[in-house]
N, C-alpha and C positions, 0 to 999 in steps of 0.2 A: 341329484345331489351328489357331490363328489365324495368318494369313500373316505378320503383323508381330511376332509374339512372339519374344522371345529365349529360347533353351533352354539352360540351364546344362549344363556337361559332365557333371555328375552325372545330370541328367535324360536327356541323350542316351544315356549308358551304360545307364540303366534301360530306355529304349526299345529299344536294340539288344539287350540281354539278353532282354527280353520277346519280341522278334521271333524271335531265334534259338531260344528255348525253345518257341515256338508250334508248330513243325513245319510252318509254312506257308512259302511262298517269301517272300523279302524284299518283292517287289512286291505279293503278296497282302496281307501284313500291313500294308504302308504304305497301300494303298488303303483297307483296313478301318479304319485309324486316322487317316485324313486327313492323311497325311504324304507329301510328294512323294518318290518313290524317289531322285531326285538329291540331295535334302536329306539323306535317310537315309545315302546313301553318302558324302556329305561328312562327316557325323558319324563314320562308321566310320573314315574316313581320318584325321580329326583325333584321334580317340581312340587310334589306333595310333601316331601321332606323339607324343602326350603320353606314352604308355607307354614309347616308346623314349627320350624325354628323361628321364623319371623313372629308368629303368633305368640310363642312362649316368651320371646324377648319383650314384646309389647305388654304382656301380662306382668312381667317383672317390673315394669315402669310404673304400674298402678300403685 
């Protein structure tokens, strides 16, 4: 993975799901896929925040 590339939230989610389904540790998966573990964990954190924001917006619609 290129160091300067921007990764969309959809692509980040795809990578996180691939990692979690792989049965490998996050660190092992990241090393094999050329992603810094710190970057991976930033993605996980952002995706959790996005999920919470989406969930709270949906609750406001009820």
